C-alpha positions in Angstrom: 108.6 128.7 96.6 105.0 129.3 95.3 101.9 129.4 97.5 98.8 128.2 95.8 95.5 128.5 97.6 93.4 125.8 95.9 91.3 123.9 98.4 88.1 122.1 97.5 85.5 120.4 99.6 84.8 116.9 98.4 81.0 116.6 97.8 79.1 114.5 100.2 78.9 110.8 99.1 81.9 111.1 96.9 84.6 108.5 97.4 88.0 110.1 97.3 91.6 108.7 97.6 93.6 111.0 99.8 97.4 111.2 100.4 98.3 111.9 104.1 101.9 113.0 103.2 100.8 116.6 102.9 98.1 116.7 105.5 97.3 119.3 108.2 94.3 119.5 110.5 93.1 121.1 113.7 93.7 118.4 116.3 91.3 120.0 118.8 88.5 120.2 116.3 88.7 116.9 114.4 91.8 115.1 115.8 90.0 111.8 116.5 88.4 111.8 113.1 91.9 111.8 111.5 93.1 108.6 113.1 95.0 106.5 110.6 94.6 102.8 110.8 97.2 100.3 112.2 99.9 100.1 109.5 103.4 99.0 109.0 105.6 96.2 110.4 103.6 93.6 112.3 100.3 94.5 110.7 98.5 92.7 107.8 98.6 95.9 105.9 101.7 98.0 105.4 100.3 101.0 103.5 96.8 102.3 102.8 96.3 104.3 105.9 95.6 107.6 104.3 93.1 106.8 101.6 90.0 108.8 102.5 89.3 112.4 103.4 86.9 115.3 102.9 89.1 118.2 101.6 91.7 118.3 98.9 94.0 120.9 97.2 97.4 121.4 95.7 100.3 120.3 98.0 102.3 123.0 99.7 105.4 120.7 99.8 106.8 119.0 96.7 107.3 115.2 97.2 109.3 113.5 94.6 110.3 110.2 96.3 110.6 107.3 93.8 108.2 104.5 94.7 108.2 100.9 93.6 104.7 99.9 92.6 105.3 96.2 93.2 106.6 96.8 96.7 103.6 99.1 97.3 101.2 96.5 96.0 102.5 94.0 98.6 101.9 96.5 101.3 98.4 97.5 100.0 96.8 94.3 98.7 94.8 93.6 101.9 93.3 97.1 101.8 92.3 96.5 98.2 90.3 93.5 99.2 89.0 94.9 102.4 87.6 98.0 100.8 84.9 95.9 99.2 83.4 95.6 102.7 84.7 98.8 104.3 83.3 101.2 101.7 79.7 100.0 102.0 80.1 99.9 105.8 81.1 103.6 105.9 78.6 104.6 103.3 75.7 103.2 105.4 77.2 104.2 108.8 74.6 105.9 110.9 75.5 107.2 114.4 72.8 107.5 117.1 71.5 110.9 118.0 73.0 110.5 121.5 76.4 111.0 120.0 76.8 114.7 120.3 80.6 115.1 120.4 83.4 114.1 118.2 84.6 111.7 120.9 81.3 110.0 121.3 80.9 109.6 117.6 84.4 108.2 117.3 83.8 105.7 120.1 80.6 104.6 118.6 82.3 104.1 115.2 85.0 102.0 116.9 82.3 99.8 118.3 80.6 99.4 114.9 84.0 98.7 113.2 84.5 95.9 115.6 81.0 94.5 115.3 80.7 94.7 111.5 84.2 94.7 110.0 85.7 92.4 112.6 84.0 89.7 110.7 86.0 90.6 107.6 89.4 90.2 109.2 90.8 90.1 112.8 92.7 93.3 111.8 89.5 95.3 112.3 89.0 94.1 115.8 92.5 95.1 116.6 91.9 98.5 114.9 88.7 99.1 116.8 90.5 98.3 120.1 93.3 100.7 119.1 90.6 103.4 118.4 88.8 102.8 121.6 91.8 102.6 124.0 94.2 105.0 122.2 96.9 102.3 122.0 98.5 103.8 119.0 98.0 107.6 119.0 97.0 110.5 121.2 95.2 110.7 124.5 92.5 108.4 125.5 89.0 109.8 125.7 
């Protein structure tokens, strides 16, 4: 019942765990950049899809769902190991100057995810293919 306008930009280079349960964004502006990874049944990771973002603030909706930390750990443990490779990958990611649109940058990132992180686990190859071909979400580019 109370609106709180408290939004902060996360400083460049800061690693920030984000929760996607209370997330809103302009799909036309940054939709492709908000693609969550392949998660859930049939995937090697069942949770961990909403861990990184650039803005934060107080939630507009109260969420009080009880959560079992042991069940969550089983769903997240691959992500905990994979982040040792994924974080340095994204920290050093450089896109070519020819990428001048969000779509071009996103497609290039999908290619690099496949090339570099595909060596970490086959999941990343499948993720990159999902990013490239839009198998999971939204329109294809």
